[in-house]
N, C-alpha and C positions, 0 to 999 in steps of 0.2 A: 548550374552546378557550383559555380563560384559563389553565387548568392546564397545557396544552401550552406556551403562551408562557412561563409561569413556569419550567417545567422546562428549556426551551431556554436561557433567560437564565441560569438557575442553572448549567447545564452549561458554558456558554461563559465565564461570568464567574468561575468558581471557580479557585483558584490552581493546581490540578493540571492544568487545561487549558492555562494559560499556561506552566507548567513543561514540559509535554510538547511544546508548540510550540517553545519555546526550545531544548530538547534536539534536536528534529528539525531546526531551522534550523542549529544548530551542526554536527550530523552532515552536513547537506547541504553546508555550506561546507568541511568536512574532505574530503569526497569530491571537491569541485571542486579543491582543492589537489593531490590525487593525480592527478586527471585532467589538469590543466594540466601537471604534471610529465611525465606519460606523453605528452601531446601534443607537448611540446618535444623529448622524446627521439625520438619517431617522426619529427618534422619533420627533425631533424638526420640521421637515418638515410636518410630519403627524399632529402634534398638531396645528401647524400654519394654516394648511389647514382647520382643523375643526373649529378653531376660526373664520375664515373668512366666512365660510358658515353656521355656527351655528349648526354643527353636534354634536351629543353626543359623547364625547371622549371615545374611546375604546382602552385602553392601552394594552389589551390582544389580539389584533388582531394577529392571528398566524404568520403573516409576521415577527413579531419581536419575534423570538424564537431561542434558541440554535440549534434547528433542521435545521434552515435555515442558521445560521451564522457559524457553526463549519466547520472544514476543508473540509468536503465532502458535505456540505449543498448546497442549491440552490442559495444562495446569494454569488456567487463566485466573487473573485477579483483577481488581478494580483498576490498578495502575496501568495494566496492559490495555484495558479498554479505553481508559482516558487518553493514553498516548495515541491509540489508533484514531481517536476522535480528532486529533490535531492534524492528521494526514491531509485532509482537504485544504487546510491553510498552508501547510508545507509544500504541497504539490503546485499550488498556483503562485507561490511567492517568487520563484526564479524568473519567469519570463512571460506569464500569461497576460500581463498588462501591456506588453511591449507594442504589439501591433496597433491597438487602439490608441496608445499614447503617441506613437509616431504619426498616425493619421490626424489626431487631434492637433498636434503641433505642426502639421503639414511637413513633416520630416520624412518624405517618401521620395525615393529615387524614381523619377518619371521615365527614365530610360529603360527601366526593367518592366516587363509585362506584369500586369496586375496579378494574373494567375500564378506566375512564377514567384512573385513577391509573397503572397499570402500562403502558398503551399510550403515555401521554404521556412517561413515563420511558424507554420503549423507543425512541421516536422521537428524544428528546433525546440518548440514548446513541449512537444510530446517527449522528446529525449531528456530535456533538462528536468521536467517535472517527474518523470519516471525514475530518473537517477537519484533524486532526493529521497524518494521512498525506498529504493533499493539500497542505497548507502546506509540508511537508518537500520534496515533489517540485517544487512551484512555485518555492520558494526555490532549490533546486538548479539547475533549468533556467535561471532568470533570471540567477543569478550566473554560470553557465557561459557565457551569452551575452556577458558582460562581458569574458571572458578568451580565448575561442576564436572565431576568425572564423567567421561564419555563411555556410554555403553549402547551398542546398537540395539534398536528396537527388536523385540521378539513377539511374533504373532500370538504366542501363548499368553501374553499379558495384554491382549488387545483391549481388555476392559479399562486399563489405565489410559491407553492412548485414544480410546473411543474411535478407533479405526479398525476396520475388518478387512482381512486379506483378500476377500472375494470381490472387492471394489477396485477401480482403477487406481485411485490415490493410495488406497491401503496396500495394494500389491507393490507399488513403487516404494512406499514408505518402509516396508519391512525388508525388501530385497536390496534396495539402494537408498538408504536413508539420507545420505548427503546429497544425492541427486534430487531427491524429493524436496529438500530444503531449497536447492537452487531453482527447481521448477516453481516452488511456491513463491520465492522472491521474484521470479520472472512474472508471475501472474500479478503480483502487487506492483511491479514496474509498469505493466500495461495499464493497470487501474490508475496509478498516479499520473501516467502520461495522458490518459483520456480525461481525467479530472482537470489537468492543466489546460488541455485543449478546449474543454467545455468553458472554463473561465475565460479563455481567449475569445471564444465565440460570443459569449454573453457581453463581454466588455465592448466588442466591436458592434454588437447589435444595438446597445444603448449609447455607444460612443463615450463611455465613461470608464477609464481604467480601473477605478476603485471597485466596479462591479465584478471584476475578475477575482477579487480577493474575498468577497463575501457571498456571492450568489451560489457557487458550487457547494459551499459548506451548508448554506441554508437548505438547499435541495436535499443533500445527503442526510442532514439532521432530521428534516421533516420525514424522510423515508424511514430513518432509524426509529424515531420516537412515535411515528404514526402508523407503523406497520401493523400493530394490533387492531387498528380500525380499518385498515385496507384489506387485510387477509384474516379470515376467521380461523383457518387451520393453523394452529400454533407450530406445527411441524414444518410449515412452508416458510422459508426465509427469503425476503426480497431486498433487504438492505445490503448494499455492497460492503458497508463498513463491518457488518456482522459476518457476511459470507466469507470474506477474506481475512477474518480475524483468527481463524483456527483451521487446522486440518479437517476437523470433523464437519464443519459447516460447508467448507469448500467442496469436500467430497460429496456431501449430500445434496448440494445445490449447484453442481457443476454446470448443468444445462441453463439454469437461471442466470448464473454469472456470465456465461457465454452470450446469452441473448442481451443482457444489459450492456455488455461490452460493445456489441454491434450497435445498439441504440445510441449509446454515448458517442460512438465514432461517427455515425451518420448525422446526428444532430450537430455535433461540433463542426464536421467537415462542410456540411451544406450551409449552415449559418455563417461560418467564417468566410466561405467563398462568395456568397451572395452579398453579405453586408460589407465586406471589404471593398468590392468593386463599387458598390453604391456610395460608401463614405468617401472614397478617393475621388469619384466624379463630383461629389459635392464640394470638395476642397477648391 
């Protein structure tokens, strides 16, 4: 237990975790700037159309809401997708390299069981990596609330949100919109944590800390850009970067996402455990 507490403190207090959080917060604010600009443009178009046809102005149409313009909202743009593509790097930055680095430098406490050592590091990596992604999304949504008027989603406008109330995520989205945002951030927290653990496992497997920083991103990018060759049905989404990028895809591909989470966990857990014991015995 003490070893776990030590690893978590070390993961959260190290400079790379702070740097990753700062970068994530900066990216979140950049996306808000683009979103606010798009919001103003759309409002001008909407108001102009009303003036021409004599419609009653409705400034609170749910289309214009933080729930549609934030980083994971339905009003996606290129900047949102680009920022999401940086998540694999942000997730592995805080602590994924630590276990491999300690083993390589023979900086391992021999008085602690190997299983306790790598499990504590595994949990610390998961928490620190997940927090970086969660902090980015929380910052983005909170800042968005400061600049775009809030209006709770209405299922009558489901065409704008691309979410239907007869689905699990849709029902939660319309009845408890803020809770749905928290749930969505939690899913991304798990995703970030698992990516960090995958980087940890790969770095331990090859005994090279640098592998933690590049390999998860390569795998995810290959899935993202190669999905059209892997899956013929365009309605089936297999890339985690796309599934967790908006309410719509998460809702439609919830089972796929759940299966991928399990696969990532099992791969990371098994590889970390087996290779950690092997590398420490070789020291």
